[in-house]
N, C-alpha and C positions, 0 to 999 in steps of 0.2 A: 171708735166710741167709748168716752173715758168711763172710770170704775163706778165714779157717784152716778153720773148717768144712766149707765147700764142698771145698776141695783134700784134707783127709782122708778126707772121703766119696769122692772119687775114687782116692782111695790105697787103700781098702781096698775098691773094688770092683773092683780089679785083683790082689787077695793071693788065691793059691790057699786050697783048704780047710785045709791044714798049719800054713799062715801065720795064715789068719785063726785059728785055735783057740791058737795059739803067741801070737795079739798080743792075745785075749780073755783068756785068763790076765795077760801083764799089765796088761791093765785092771782084771780083777777085784784083782789086788796093789795098782795103786793106789789103787784105793776105799778097801780097806780098812786098808793099812798103817798103823797110829797110830803109828811113829819117821817123825819131820821131823827136816831136816838144819837144823843150830845156824846163824846168821848167819855166825861165825866159820867152821863149814866151809864155806860159800857161796862166801864169799871166798877161802878155800883152792883150792875149785873154778874159781871166775874167774881168778885166778892163773894156776895149772895149765892151764887150756884157752887160757891168752893164751901163753904157755912154747910148749904145742906150735905152736899157731900160726905163730910166732917161729920154729921148727925148734930149740928148747930144750931138746930132749926125745933119750932114746937106745930103742931099739925091745927088749924084754924080749930076745928071741931074740940081737939082738949083747953083749948082759951077762952074761946067765946063764950060771953055772958049771957047768961038765959035771965036773970032778975031786973030786967030793963025793959 
Protein backbone atom coordinates (compact mmCIF):
# COMPACT_ATOMS: atom_id res chain seq x y z
CA UNK A 1 0.00 0.00 0.00
CA UNK A 2 1.33 3.45 -0.84
CA UNK A 3 2.40 5.88 1.90
CA UNK A 4 -0.28 8.36 0.86
CA UNK A 5 -3.02 5.74 1.05
CA UNK A 6 -1.80 4.54 4.47
CA UNK A 7 -1.72 8.08 5.84
CA UNK A 8 -5.14 8.84 4.40
CA UNK A 9 -6.63 5.72 5.98
CA UNK A 10 -5.13 6.64 9.36
CA UNK A 11 -6.68 10.08 9.16
CA UNK A 12 -10.05 8.66 8.11
CA UNK A 13 -10.00 6.28 11.10
CA UNK A 14 -9.64 9.26 13.45
CA UNK A 15 -12.70 11.15 12.13
CA UNK A 16 -16.03 11.43 13.93
CA UNK A 17 -19.25 10.26 12.27
CA UNK A 18 -20.26 13.81 11.17
CA UNK A 19 -16.76 14.38 9.77
CA UNK A 20 -16.92 11.06 7.89
CA UNK A 21 -20.27 12.03 6.38
CA UNK A 22 -18.84 15.36 5.23
CA UNK A 23 -15.75 13.65 3.80
CA UNK A 24 -17.95 11.18 1.96
CA UNK A 25 -19.92 14.06 0.42
CA UNK A 26 -16.65 15.61 -0.79
CA UNK A 27 -15.43 12.32 -2.23
CA UNK A 28 -18.74 11.77 -4.02
CA UNK A 29 -18.50 15.29 -5.47
CA UNK A 30 -14.91 14.71 -6.63
CA UNK A 31 -15.89 11.50 -8.38
CA UNK A 32 -18.88 13.00 -10.16
CA UNK A 33 -17.68 16.54 -10.90
CA UNK A 34 -17.48 17.07 -14.65
CA UNK A 35 -15.92 20.52 -14.60
CA UNK A 36 -12.13 20.55 -14.60
CA UNK A 37 -9.66 23.31 -13.90
CA UNK A 38 -7.90 24.63 -16.98
CA UNK A 39 -4.12 24.94 -17.15
CA UNK A 40 -4.45 28.75 -16.91
CA UNK A 41 -6.56 28.38 -13.75
CA UNK A 42 -4.01 25.95 -12.28
CA UNK A 43 -1.28 28.52 -12.95
CA UNK A 44 -3.30 31.23 -11.20
CA UNK A 45 -3.91 28.95 -8.24
CA UNK A 46 -0.19 28.13 -7.93
CA UNK A 47 0.68 31.82 -8.11
CA UNK A 48 -1.93 32.65 -5.47
CA UNK A 49 -0.67 29.95 -3.13
CA UNK A 50 2.88 31.22 -3.54
CA UNK A 51 1.73 34.76 -2.69
CA UNK A 52 0.05 33.44 0.45
CA UNK A 53 3.24 31.60 1.47
CA UNK A 54 5.20 34.84 1.05
CA UNK A 55 2.69 36.82 3.09
CA UNK A 56 1.49 38.84 0.11
CA UNK A 57 -2.16 38.66 0.98
CA UNK A 58 -4.71 40.27 3.24
CA UNK A 59 -7.55 38.64 5.11
CA UNK A 60 -11.07 39.42 3.94
CA UNK A 61 -12.13 40.58 7.39
CA UNK A 62 -9.30 43.15 7.33
CA UNK A 63 -10.42 44.76 4.09
CA UNK A 64 -14.18 44.27 3.85
CA UNK A 65 -16.27 47.38 3.90
CA UNK A 66 -18.91 47.78 6.55
CA UNK A 67 -20.19 51.18 5.43
CA UNK A 68 -22.29 49.86 2.53
